[in-house]
N, C-alpha and C positions, 0 to 999 in steps of 0.2 A: 503493499500499500503506500502511495506516495501522498504523505500528509500536506505536503505544499499545496497540492491542488484543492485543498479545502480554505485556503486563504484567500482574503482579498487585500488590496493595497493598504499599507500601513499596519496590517495585522501580524501576530506572531503566534506561534504554538508555545505554550508553557507545560512543562512536566509536573504533573500534580504530586508525583512519588507517592502514589497511592493506588494499588491495584492495576498498574500500568495505564493509568489515565492521564489524558492530556486536556488542555483547555485553549480555545482560540481566544485572543485578547488583543485590543487596540489601545495602545498607551495614550492616544488622543481622545479617547472616549473614556470609560471608567474601567478600571481594573479592579478585581477582588482585593479585599484586604483581610487582616486578621480577624476581624469580626465576624465575617462570613465562615471562616474555618472554626471559630469558637462556637457559633451557632449551630454548626453541623455536629459538632462533637456534643453539645450539651442536648441536642434533640435525639442524638443517636444513644446516648446513655439513658434517657428517659423513656424513649418509647417503648422498650421492652421487646420481646420475642414476637415472632407472627408477622405474617405479609401485611403491610398497610398500604392504604391508599392514601397519598400525600399530595398536599397542594403548596406549592411555593409561591408567595406573592412578591412583587418587585423583583423578579428573578434575575434581571440584568444578563450577564453573560454565562448563566446557568451552573454557576459555582456549586450552589448548595444542592440542587438535584443531583450533579455530579459525584459530590461527596457523600451524600447519603445514600447513593447507589452502592458505593463501596463499603459504608460503615454499617448499613442495615441489611435486614434480609427483607427489603421492600418489595411490595406488590408492584405498584406503579406510582410514578411521581408526574405531576402535571405543573409546569411553571407558567406563569403568566407575567408578562413584560410588556409595558406600554410603548417603549421605543421600537421602532421598527429595525434599525440597524442592530440594536442589541439583541432583539429577540431572533433575528436572522443569525447572528454569530453564535448565539447559544443553541440554535437548531444544528448548525454546522458542527458544533462541538459534540453533539449528541451523535450525528451520523459518524463523525471522526472516531469516536469510541465504540461504535457497534451497539449503541444502547437504545435504539429507536423503539424495541418492544418495551421498554422499561420507563423512558422519559419522554414526554411528548411537551412542547413548548408553544404556548398560544400568544400571539400578539394581540394583545387586548387590554383596555383600561379597566383596572380592577374595580372601579366604581360600577361597571356595565357587566360584571362577572355573571350576573343572573342570565345574561345572554349566551353564554359559551359553556357554562357549567350547572348541573342540576344541584339544587338545594340539598343540604345535609347529606351530602354523598362522599364526604372525606374523613378518615380517622384522624387526620392531624394537618395542620396548617403551620408553616414556617415562613418568617418573614424577616429580612434585613432592610427595614424602611427608611425612607429620608427622616434624618434625626432632628433637622432644624426647621422651626417654623418659619415661613415666607415672610420676607420684609427686607430690612436694612442688610445691605451687602451683597444682595443678588444682582449681579451685571446683565447676565443673559439668561432669561427663564427658559429658552429654548435649548441651552447648553446641556449635553449629556450629563457632565459631572453636576452641574446645578440641579438638575431634575433628581439625580440619585441621593444628593445631600439634603436637599431643601424641600419642604412641603408645598411646591408648586403645582404639582400634578395630582396629588393625593395627600390627605392628612392623616394623622394618626387614628381619627375617628372613622376615616374612610377605610382604612386597613382593617380595624376592628370590626367594623360592620360587615365587611366583605367574609372575614374569617368564620364570624358567627354563621353568617348564611351558608357557608359551605360546609361547616362541621356537622357530623352527627351528634345527637345529644350524648353527652359524656367524651367527645372528641377532645383532643388535645391542641393547644396553641403554643408555639414557640417564637420568642421574639429577642433579638439583639438591640440594645438601645443604649443612650446616654443616661447616666445617673441624675443629670439635671432635670430630666423630664419624668422622673420616677412618680412624683404626685400626680402629673397628668396621666401616666400610663396606668397606674392603678385606680384611678376614679373612672377612667374611659372603659377599661377592661371591665370592671363591674357594671357599668351601665350598658355595655354591649352583651351582657349575661357571659362573659369569659372571666370566671372568678380566679384571680391570682392564686396559685398553688405552691410555686417553688420559685425564689428568687436567689441569684448567685451573682455577687460582685466580682468584677476583673480589676486586679491592681498591677502596674506596671513593675511594682516592687513592694514589699511586705510593708513597707514603711511610707507608702503613697496611697493618696487617695484613688477611689475607684475610677477607671476611665470608660468602663463598659459595664453594662449590665445584663444578664440573662434571665428571661424570665418566662415561666410555664403558666399557663392558664387552663381550665378545663371548663367546656360549654356546659352550664348548669350545674356546676360545682359547689360545693358546701364552702362557707366562708372560714378556711383555716390556711394560712399561708406559712410555709416551711422556709426559713433561711438557711442555705447550704454554707459551708465553709468557703472562704473567698478563694478565687483562683488566682495565683502569683505567676505573673510572666516570667520575669527575670530573676534569678537567684542573686546572690551576693558576688559571685563571680562573673556576672553580667551575662551568663548563658541561660538559654531556655530552662525553665524548672522540669522536673521528671514528669509532672502532669501536662505540661505543654507538649514535651515530646511525645506523649501518648496520644494526645489530640491529633498532633500532626502525623502521627503514625510513624515516626522514625524508630 
């Protein structure tokens, strides 16, 4: 197989170093970061065994569906991505890895998900959403990186409403986000009938404030939140901690 035939101008193929998987990325668009890897690890750890039907919102280049296909005994993963070029790139990554029977990428606005997916049809929903409220500092609302980082095309409430629509009763929701938005997240999750069940903070070092949070919710779940021990990214030697190596699969 000639991997290069899957590429368009300006793109590259990156080795995910997991189950022989690769991903197509364009540095001029939006490349995945550590947050996506941490979300895939968090979801895989909590999903449990058995084949699941998973929906990934704000799918970007398809990194989370690809990683979940390697980390879980998944049945099927559907990714929804608004931007045409990102959805196309994700679809080509799926074909590159021969995962067409496992992963489907839909180019669609998640706010219109009812038009492409049936209600209450997924066991789990994952999302690495835009973190920042739209407003100051946004130069180009049509730029791929702006859309990925700022709530210009969908809000936190839009994400949660779609997740609730898609999930079966008792289905689980996994999200990575910024700790500064935690109050908004918990209030909005409860309002959307996705009761927060597990929270994990992510810290660059053990003496640093959290830089990310990982949160699990359950559709129709009871009101009890479990706080897991923090995830520390770097040890005192400046290298990844053992837990980080495990998440990356090294």
